N, C-alpha and C positions, 0 to 999 in steps of 0.2 A: 504494500500500500504506500503510495506516495503522499507525503504530507510536508508541510513547512515546519519550522521550529515553533510556530504558533498556530493554533487552531481556534477558531471562533465557535462557540456552542450557542445555539439559539433554541429557545423554547417559547412558544406562543401560547397565550391564553386568549380566548375569544368569547363573545357573548354566547350564551347557551340557555336552554330551557329544559325543564324537567322531562317533557315529552320529546325526546330526541326523534328526529325524522326529517322529512322533506323540508319542513319549515326551517329547521336548523341549517340544512345544507344551503338553502337559498338566502338566509338572512343573517347568518353568523358573521361577526366582524371582529377583527383583532382588537383587543383592549390592553394587552401587555406584550411587549417583546422583551423577554428575558434573555440576557446576553452575558457571556463571560469569555475571556480569552485565556486559553490554556497554553502554557509553555510546555511543549512536548519533551523537552530535554530534562527539565527539572520536575515536571509533573505538578507545578504550582499554577494556581489561578492568578493572573497578573492584573486583571481588571474585571469588573462586573457591574451590571446595571439592570434595573427593571424599568423599562421605558413605558409609561402609561400612554395609551392611544385612545383618543376620543372616537367612538363609533359614529358614523355618519347617519345611518338609517335605522339602527336597532338600539335597543335599550338593555341595560344590565338588569337581568331579572333577579328576584330574591334567591332563586336556585343558583344562579351564577355567582352571586355574592357568597352564598354558603359554601360553594365548591372552591372558589378561588380566593376568597377574602377581599376581593376588589369591589368597592362600593361605587355607586353612581357619583357620590360626592368626591371620592378620590380622583376619579377620571375628570369630573368637571373642574376641580381645582388644580390638578397637576398634569392632566392629559394634554397631548399635543396631536397634531394631525399625523396621519400615516406617512405623508410626504416628509414631514419634519423628522419623524422617527427614522425613516430610511436614510435620510441625510446624515443623521448621527451615526448610523451603522457604518456608512461609507467614510465619513470624515474622521470620526474618533476611533473606529475599530478597524479600518482598512478592509472592510468586508468584500470589496471587489477583488482584492489581491490575495487574500488568504483562503486556505481550505477552511471549510466550515462543516459543522456536524449538528445533527439533531437525532432525537430518539424516535425513529420511524419516519414515515413519509408525510405525515400530516403537516408538519411545520413548513416543509419545502413547498408542498402543494398549496397550502393556505396562503403563504406569503406571495407566491407567484400569482395566484388567483386574485387576491386582494389588490395587488399592485396593478394588475391588468384592469380590474373592475373600476378602480378609482383613478386610473391614468397616472400612476406613480412609477418612476423608474425603479426597476428591480435592483436591489442593492447588493446582491450576493454574487460570489464567483460561481463558476460552473463546477468547482471541485468540492463535492459534498460527500460526507461520510454518514451513512445510516448506521448509527451506533447499535440500534436494535438488531439489525441483520448481522452486523459484525460480531456482536456478543453471541448470537445464536450459532454462528459459524465457528467461532473460537472455542466455545464450550460444547459443541456438538449437540445442540438442542434440536429436537424434532419440531417443536413449536416455540415460536418466539414468546418471550415474556416481557411484561411491563418493566418500567424503570425501577419501581419499588422492589419488584421481585429480583431484578438483576443486582440491586444493592444488597439484598438479603443473601443472595448466593455468594457474593463477594465478602460478606460479613462487614459491610460498611453501613454506617448509620445514614438514614434519610434525614438530612439536615434542613431546617427551615420549614416552610409551609408547603406541603404537596399541592400542586396546581397553582403555585405562584411561579411565574415564568423565571424570575431571577434565581429563585431557590432551586427549581428544577434544572435550570441550565448548569448550576454549580454541581448538582448531584450527577448529572449526565457527564460533566467534565471528569468527575472522580471515576466513573465507569470507563470512560475513554482512556484516561491516564493508565488505569490498570491494564486495559487491553494493549495499549502501545508499549507498556513496560514488559509485558509477558512475552 
């Protein structure tokens, strides 16, 4: 696997509703871009952030707040546009130049779809690591497991709040660091 000395890890959180389905596929919008930068030589996280994004057409439901801990007030007070958030990824994290990773295909697909839908320049490079698939391959799993399950297998603690982008990005970085070291 070809990587740089730094890899960006992205984890998205999006508007969601208790009754998952077609409505969610059509109306879900990014509300947080969790990001961290992993030094692949030292295994250390060198930068991290949880960028809150204001949804354009959907609202944060009580179910979504319960799942993510992100409230409408947080996004109203601290959220920025998707375009501004993508600009931060490029300018502050070098996202166009670096290899990046996520746990599964959702984050890559959702970011591409949202950028296209809202006319925003896609901020990521073409070099992507699907940590979920890589973990399954390295450990010979017949069926892929979630991030929390991977952490348990590695006997690593799940730190922070599960389903908060910034915390999940850091936890994914720990998994990736283990895979790259092994």
